[in-house]
KOLVEXDREN-784652 format. One record per residue (C-alpha): residue in one letter; x, y, z. Coordinates in pm, 1 decimal, decimal comma. Layout:
REM residues N
ATOM:A:X:Y:Z
...
END
This chain:
REM residues 250
ATOM:M:5406,9:12477,4:6601,9
ATOM:S:5122,6:12727,1:6568,3
ATOM:E:5137,1:13044,7:6361,4
ATOM:A:5138,2:13252,5:6681,6
ATOM:Q:5436,6:13058,9:6815,5
ATOM:L:5619,2:13105,1:6485,1
ATOM:K:5565,0:13482,0:6493,9
ATOM:S:5685,3:13498,2:6851,6
ATOM:S:6003,5:13307,9:6766,7
ATOM:I:6076,9:13531,5:6468,1
ATOM:N:6032,3:13841,2:6684,2
ATOM:K:6281,3:13700,2:6934,2
ATOM:I:6536,3:13658,0:6655,2
ATOM:H:6486,4:14023,2:6557,8
ATOM:Q:6551,0:14128,2:6915,7
ATOM:V:6876,3:13931,2:6919,7
ATOM:L:6985,6:14102,0:6597,4
ATOM:A:6885,1:14452,6:6698,9
ATOM:P:6789,8:14480,1:7065,9
ATOM:G:6567,7:14775,6:7150,5
ATOM:L:6452,0:14832,5:6791,8
ATOM:D:6112,6:14740,4:6652,6
ATOM:E:6089,3:14476,9:6383,7
ATOM:S:6039,2:14718,5:6092,7
ATOM:A:6333,4:14944,3:6191,4
ATOM:S:6602,2:14697,9:6295,9
ATOM:F:6800,1:14666,0:5973,1
ATOM:E:6704,6:14996,4:5810,3
ATOM:F:6807,9:15190,7:6119,2
ATOM:H:7162,9:15053,3:6103,6
ATOM:F:7187,7:15083,9:5725,4
ATOM:K:7102,6:15455,3:5742,0
ATOM:N:7355,7:15519,9:6018,1
ATOM:I:7631,7:15344,7:5824,5
ATOM:E:7546,5:15524,9:5500,3
ATOM:E:7552,1:15864,5:5673,2
ATOM:S:7892,7:15785,6:5826,8
ATOM:I:8026,3:15691,4:5483,1
ATOM:K:7901,4:16021,6:5338,8
ATOM:Q:8083,4:16208,3:5615,5
ATOM:I:8407,3:16023,7:5534,0
ATOM:I:8375,1:16113,1:5165,1
ATOM:R:8320,5:16479,0:5255,0
ATOM:A:8617,6:16471,0:5494,0
ATOM:S:8843,3:16325,9:5223,6
ATOM:I:8821,6:16651,8:5026,1
ATOM:L:8965,7:16851,4:5315,2
ATOM:V:9233,3:16590,5:5386,8
ATOM:V:9351,6:16602,8:5023,5
ATOM:E:9372,1:16982,2:5043,8
ATOM:L:9593,9:16944,0:5351,5
ATOM:N:9807,4:16685,4:5166,9
ATOM:D:9771,4:16453,6:5468,5
ATOM:N:9835,3:16103,9:5330,6
ATOM:E:9832,8:15943,4:5674,9
ATOM:S:9479,7:16068,8:5738,9
ATOM:L:9374,7:15950,5:5392,1
ATOM:D:9491,7:15601,1:5486,8
ATOM:T:9287,7:15625,8:5807,2
ATOM:L:8977,7:15731,0:5612,5
ATOM:D:9032,5:15445,5:5367,5
ATOM:A:9049,2:15192,8:5653,6
ATOM:S:8741,9:15347,4:5817,4
ATOM:I:8523,8:15334,4:5507,0
ATOM:K:8620,6:14969,6:5452,8
ATOM:E:8520,4:14889,1:5810,7
ATOM:L:8184,5:15055,8:5754,1
ATOM:L:8133,3:14866,2:5427,8
ATOM:D:8215,7:14543,7:5613,2
ATOM:A:7955,9:14631,9:5877,0
ATOM:K:7701,4:14706,7:5605,4
ATOM:Q:7772,6:14373,2:5439,8
ATOM:R:7730,7:14191,5:5771,7
ATOM:L:7386,0:14348,0:5800,8
ATOM:R:7302,8:14227,2:5450,4
ATOM:L:7419,9:13878,8:5543,5
ATOM:M:7209,4:13888,3:5860,3
ATOM:Q:6908,7:13977,3:5647,5
ATOM:N:6987,7:13693,6:5409,1
ATOM:A:7032,9:13447,7:5695,8
ATOM:F:6708,8:13559,3:5856,7
ATOM:N:6518,1:13532,1:5527,3
ATOM:D:6668,5:13188,1:5468,7
ATOM:L:6561,7:13078,4:5816,2
ATOM:S:6209,3:13215,3:5766,6
ATOM:A:6182,0:13027,3:5436,1
ATOM:K:6291,3:12701,5:5601,5
ATOM:V:6033,1:12745,6:5875,5
ATOM:N:5753,5:12838,3:5634,1
ATOM:R:5825,6:12527,8:5428,1
ATOM:N:5820,1:12301,0:5732,7
ATOM:L:5671,4:12413,8:6064,2
ATOM:E:5794,5:12091,7:6223,7
ATOM:F:6146,4:12219,4:6156,1
ATOM:L:6142,2:12410,7:6486,0
ATOM:D:6052,9:12104,3:6683,6
ATOM:R:6390,1:11959,5:6588,9
ATOM:S:6610,5:12269,5:6580,1
ATOM:S:6671,6:12586,7:6776,6
ATOM:M:6597,4:12887,1:6554,3
ATOM:L:6887,6:13083,2:6697,0
ATOM:D:7131,6:12795,6:6641,7
ATOM:V:7019,1:12753,0:6280,8
ATOM:F:7034,9:13126,7:6217,8
ATOM:T:7385,9:13143,0:6366,6
ATOM:Q:7505,8:12857,4:6145,6
ATOM:I:7359,6:13011,2:5827,4
ATOM:F:7505,9:13352,3:5910,7
ATOM:K:7846,4:13202,0:5998,0
ATOM:E:7872,1:13028,7:5660,2
ATOM:L:7774,4:13344,8:5470,8
ATOM:L:8022,8:13553,9:5670,9
ATOM:Q:8307,2:13307,1:5613,0
ATOM:A:8244,0:13320,9:5237,9
ATOM:Y:8257,4:13702,4:5247,6
ATOM:E:8571,6:13720,5:5461,0
ATOM:S:8754,2:13481,6:5227,4
ATOM:K:8724,4:13733,2:4942,9
ATOM:S:9005,6:13968,1:4840,6
ATOM:D:8977,4:14340,8:4914,2
ATOM:F:8906,8:14404,9:4546,5
ATOM:E:8619,9:14153,4:4551,8
ATOM:K:8480,1:14314,2:4868,4
ATOM:Y:8505,0:14680,8:4777,5
ATOM:G:8592,9:14712,1:4407,0
ATOM:D:8229,3:14716,8:4293,4
ATOM:E:8086,4:14901,4:4594,5
ATOM:G:7939,8:15229,1:4470,6
ATOM:E:8027,2:15415,7:4791,8
ATOM:Y:8391,4:15307,0:4780,5
ATOM:I:8414,9:15400,3:4413,1
ATOM:E:8273,1:15744,5:4498,3
ATOM:F:8530,3:15777,5:4780,5
ATOM:R:8818,0:15694,7:4545,8
ATOM:K:8687,7:15919,6:4267,5
ATOM:T:8651,2:16211,6:4509,9
ATOM:I:9013,7:16176,8:4618,4
ATOM:W:9134,9:16124,3:4261,6
ATOM:H:8967,0:16432,3:4119,0
ATOM:E:9091,0:16648,6:4407,0
ATOM:Q:9448,0:16523,6:4354,0
ATOM:N:9432,5:16554,1:3975,1
ATOM:L:9285,0:16894,7:3903,2
ATOM:D:9424,8:16874,5:3550,4
ATOM:G:9140,5:16636,2:3463,6
ATOM:K:9349,2:16319,1:3445,3
ATOM:E:9125,6:16020,8:3368,8
ATOM:F:9017,1:15804,6:3662,2
ATOM:P:9184,4:15460,7:3637,6
ATOM:Q:9027,3:15118,4:3673,6
ATOM:M:8939,3:15035,3:4034,3
ATOM:R:9180,2:14742,0:4045,8
ATOM:V:9469,2:14991,8:4051,4
ATOM:F:9379,0:15085,4:4410,0
ATOM:F:9407,4:14724,9:4529,8
ATOM:E:9714,1:14602,5:4344,6
ATOM:P:10022,0:14813,4:4431,2
ATOM:N:10219,8:14694,4:4129,4
ATOM:L:9951,1:14816,7:3889,8
ATOM:Q:9936,1:15148,9:4069,6
ATOM:Q:10313,5:15187,6:4071,8
ATOM:N:10340,9:15102,3:3701,4
ATOM:A:10069,5:15356,6:3621,6
ATOM:E:10250,3:15620,4:3827,5
ATOM:D:10586,0:15540,7:3666,3
ATOM:E:10435,9:15572,6:3318,0
ATOM:D:10281,7:15904,2:3420,5
ATOM:I:10616,9:16019,2:3559,3
ATOM:V:10791,3:15941,2:3230,5
ATOM:I:10532,3:16149,8:3046,2
ATOM:S:10561,6:16430,2:3302,3
ATOM:S:10940,1:16438,1:3286,3
ATOM:S:10930,0:16478,2:2909,1
ATOM:T:10671,4:16758,2:2913,4
ATOM:I:10755,4:16944,5:3236,8
ATOM:E:11094,4:17098,2:3310,8
ATOM:T:11219,6:16925,4:3625,2
ATOM:R:11507,1:17168,0:3689,4
ATOM:C:11450,2:17508,5:3840,5
ATOM:P:11529,4:17790,7:3592,3
ATOM:L:11685,4:17985,8:3880,2
ATOM:T:11898,3:17727,5:4062,8
ATOM:L:11945,3:17497,1:3760,1
ATOM:Q:11909,1:17212,2:4011,8
ATOM:P:11635,9:16944,1:4022,5
ATOM:I:11317,5:17085,3:4171,9
ATOM:V:11246,4:16939,5:4516,4
ATOM:H:10960,5:17159,5:4635,5
ATOM:P:10777,3:17268,0:4318,8
ATOM:I:10569,1:17580,2:4300,8
ATOM:I:10377,8:17687,1:3990,3
ATOM:S:10300,9:18027,2:3845,0
ATOM:T:9927,8:18061,7:3789,6
ATOM:R:10004,5:18331,1:3531,0
ATOM:C:10226,6:18135,5:3291,6
ATOM:G:10226,2:17773,7:3417,6
ATOM:H:10602,3:17749,6:3473,7
ATOM:Y:10749,7:17562,2:3769,8
ATOM:Y:11027,7:17671,8:4004,4
ATOM:E:11196,4:17570,4:4327,2
ATOM:K:10977,0:17722,1:4598,7
ATOM:G:11243,6:17903,1:4801,3
ATOM:A:11425,1:18041,6:4497,8
ATOM:I:11125,3:18199,6:4326,9
ATOM:Q:10983,6:18336,9:4651,1
ATOM:S:11314,6:18511,4:4721,6
ATOM:L:11319,4:18655,9:4370,7
ATOM:T:10964,0:18789,8:4379,1
ATOM:G:11023,0:18957,7:4717,2
ATOM:T:10767,0:19226,8:4790,3
ATOM:S:10758,9:19396,6:4450,5
ATOM:G:10737,7:19094,2:4218,2
ATOM:C:10953,9:18993,4:3921,7
ATOM:R:10946,4:18870,5:3565,9
ATOM:C:10925,0:18492,9:3509,8
ATOM:P:11285,9:18365,6:3493,3
ATOM:V:11207,2:18114,4:3216,1
ATOM:V:11377,5:18227,8:2893,4
ATOM:G:11127,6:18384,3:2653,3
ATOM:C:10851,8:18428,3:2915,2
ATOM:N:10750,4:18786,2:2994,6
ATOM:A:10490,6:18713,0:3263,2
ATOM:Q:10507,3:18942,5:3564,2
ATOM:L:10487,1:18748,1:3888,2
ATOM:R:10380,2:18832,8:4240,5
ATOM:K:10392,8:18602,8:4542,3
ATOM:S:10016,0:18568,6:4521,2
ATOM:D:10058,8:18417,7:4171,6
ATOM:L:10259,1:18123,0:4309,9
ATOM:K:10089,0:17799,6:4414,1
ATOM:E:10241,2:17485,7:4566,5
ATOM:D:10189,7:17160,8:4374,0
ATOM:P:10198,1:16856,6:4607,8
ATOM:V:10097,9:16618,1:4326,5
ATOM:L:10398,5:16718,4:4113,9
ATOM:E:10619,1:16705,9:4423,1
ATOM:R:10522,5:16341,5:4473,9
ATOM:R:10586,7:16264,6:4105,3
ATOM:L:10925,6:16433,4:4110,1
ATOM:R:11023,0:16243,7:4422,5
ATOM:R:10929,1:15915,4:4254,2
ATOM:L:11121,0:16018,1:3939,1
ATOM:Q:11433,4:16075,4:4147,8
ATOM:E:11384,5:15730,4:4304,0
ATOM:L:11361,7:15574,8:3955,6
ATOM:V:11679,5:15751,2:3845,7
ATOM:R:11863,9:15618,5:4152,9
ATOM:E:11732,7:15266,7:4086,9
ATOM:D:11860,1:15280,9:3725,3
ATOM:S:12203,3:15417,4:3819,6
END
């Protein structure tokens, strides 16, 4: 096979991989589109956390994994194409015996099977974009500066649950879980930005009314207004899990 025939065959492979795109743009074009979509998901995750929409967070998580899979398939296509080119360059007679497209398909299939056999942690645990996605969510959900855990926690539910349970034990020993007004376990926590005390949402809002009130915690003299009260969805989730643990132990 002549050099001209080789170049023509390689160009045909490029057109199969990325129809309508020139040879220099085929892979880079798709990489840039995927990377921009991932950036948009990371930006969207901040708003979703603010809305406390866990269902949408799960959707974003699934979407970013799909994009990372697509990005990896492009990498594997590149690898398969480079492998094919190397085979041809080493032996021009290779094409007299084999169809380039068939060989490319076989190489790509083997690489893809190896990737798909990996666990989710192996696929995404070291991906910088997925780590950034998880860190963005973590820091928005933990405004108190709680340290970001090891990535494996996000792929192994038992590790995550154990970490949460340990955190709940610490929280229950340092945060009063009963409302100072109702003396009942707090279900919908709301925090005073003036003094840092927690209350049952409905109870403290009724007490503050339109003119405000003094913090009902014994020994605290902070004057509260409704604008000083802020909901705490992270603590609400922890309290709910604490109640589940208590029921499991009883």
